[in-house]
SETIDREN-32636 format. One record per residue (C-alpha): residue in one letter; x, y, z; chain; residue number from 1. Coordinates in pm, whole numbers, plus 50000, padded with zeros to 5 digits. Layout:
resn | c1 | c2 | c3 | chain | resi
A | X | Y | Z | A | NUM
...
END
This chain:
resn | c1 | c2 | c3 | chain | resi
X | 24438 | 74569 | 85336 | A | 1
X | 24210 | 74609 | 85034 | A | 2
X | 23914 | 74309 | 85056 | A | 3
X | 23744 | 74245 | 84714 | A | 4
X | 23440 | 74002 | 84769 | A | 5
X | 23345 | 73738 | 84457 | A | 6
X | 23116 | 73484 | 84431 | A | 7
X | 23218 | 73143 | 84153 | A | 8
X | 23017 | 72948 | 84060 | A | 9
X | 23199 | 72617 | 83873 | A | 10
X | 23133 | 72242 | 83910 | A | 11
X | 23204 | 72224 | 84235 | A | 12
X | 22991 | 72383 | 84396 | A | 13
X | 23002 | 72776 | 84446 | A | 14
X | 23342 | 72953 | 84565 | A | 15
X | 23297 | 73237 | 84759 | A | 16
X | 23609 | 73461 | 84788 | A | 17
X | 23795 | 73734 | 84916 | A | 18
X | 24054 | 73874 | 84695 | A | 19
X | 24316 | 74038 | 84908 | A | 20
X | 24584 | 74344 | 84862 | A | 21
X | 24791 | 74577 | 84957 | A | 22
X | 24932 | 74899 | 84933 | A | 23
X | 25339 | 74868 | 84908 | A | 24
X | 25563 | 75103 | 84803 | A | 25
X | 25770 | 75138 | 84500 | A | 26
X | 26188 | 75123 | 84493 | A | 27
X | 26375 | 75473 | 84581 | A | 28
X | 26543 | 75604 | 84257 | A | 29
X | 26360 | 75276 | 84036 | A | 30
X | 25947 | 75305 | 84058 | A | 31
X | 25945 | 75546 | 84365 | A | 32
X | 25517 | 75563 | 84299 | A | 33
X | 25287 | 75268 | 84575 | A | 34
X | 25125 | 75062 | 84399 | A | 35
X | 24873 | 74796 | 84495 | A | 36
X | 25037 | 74419 | 84580 | A | 37
X | 24846 | 74111 | 84491 | A | 38
X | 24853 | 73910 | 84851 | A | 39
X | 24677 | 73603 | 84747 | A | 40
X | 24257 | 73505 | 84824 | A | 41
X | 24101 | 73342 | 85137 | A | 42
X | 23818 | 73128 | 85014 | A | 43
X | 23593 | 73098 | 85302 | A | 44
X | 23318 | 72887 | 85206 | A | 45
X | 23383 | 72609 | 84927 | A | 46
X | 23220 | 72252 | 84926 | A | 47
X | 23254 | 72208 | 85278 | A | 48
X | 23599 | 72260 | 85329 | A | 49
X | 23684 | 72499 | 85640 | A | 50
X | 23845 | 72838 | 85546 | A | 51
X | 24169 | 72903 | 85345 | A | 52
X | 24435 | 73132 | 85196 | A | 53
X | 24589 | 73076 | 84908 | A | 54
X | 24856 | 73277 | 84722 | A | 55
X | 24900 | 73250 | 84326 | A | 56
X | 25293 | 73457 | 84310 | A | 57
X | 25467 | 73540 | 84592 | A | 58
X | 25286 | 73824 | 84820 | A | 59
X | 25456 | 74108 | 84903 | A | 60
X | 25641 | 74166 | 85282 | A | 61
X | 25348 | 74120 | 85526 | A | 62
X | 25315 | 74301 | 85882 | A | 63
X | 25214 | 74113 | 86188 | A | 64
X | 24914 | 74323 | 86232 | A | 65
X | 24905 | 74219 | 85787 | A | 66
X | 24905 | 73854 | 85885 | A | 67
X | 24629 | 73870 | 86187 | A | 68
X | 24396 | 74014 | 85998 | A | 69
X | 24469 | 73745 | 85700 | A | 70
X | 24389 | 73434 | 86057 | A | 71
X | 24108 | 73704 | 86110 | A | 72
X | 23854 | 73668 | 85808 | A | 73
X | 23977 | 73304 | 85819 | A | 74
X | 23788 | 73296 | 86125 | A | 75
X | 23533 | 73491 | 86089 | A | 76
X | 23480 | 73263 | 85811 | A | 77
X | 23144 | 73304 | 85551 | A | 78
X | 22852 | 73550 | 85567 | A | 79
X | 22628 | 73579 | 85337 | A | 80
X | 22552 | 73937 | 85390 | A | 81
X | 22938 | 74005 | 85280 | A | 82
X | 22893 | 73886 | 84976 | A | 83
X | 22492 | 74033 | 84883 | A | 84
X | 22512 | 74256 | 84538 | A | 85
X | 22526 | 74628 | 84657 | A | 86
END
């Protein structure tokens, strides 16, 4: 899965988010091209809450490996160097 890091300050504090997306295959015969689908967000640090996963819409089909990757990101938690400007 593709990971994009974002720092989002707001009234409650600073939200550290990892946006996850996945390349999926299109429908054969209709739109066979592959495309990037949004899986959801892992919020690794926000207002002293534990890391959690949040979907904004129905995610694409996730394999066991995809779910294990999401859990590994959540267990890893907030690492400051991940969010440094590169």
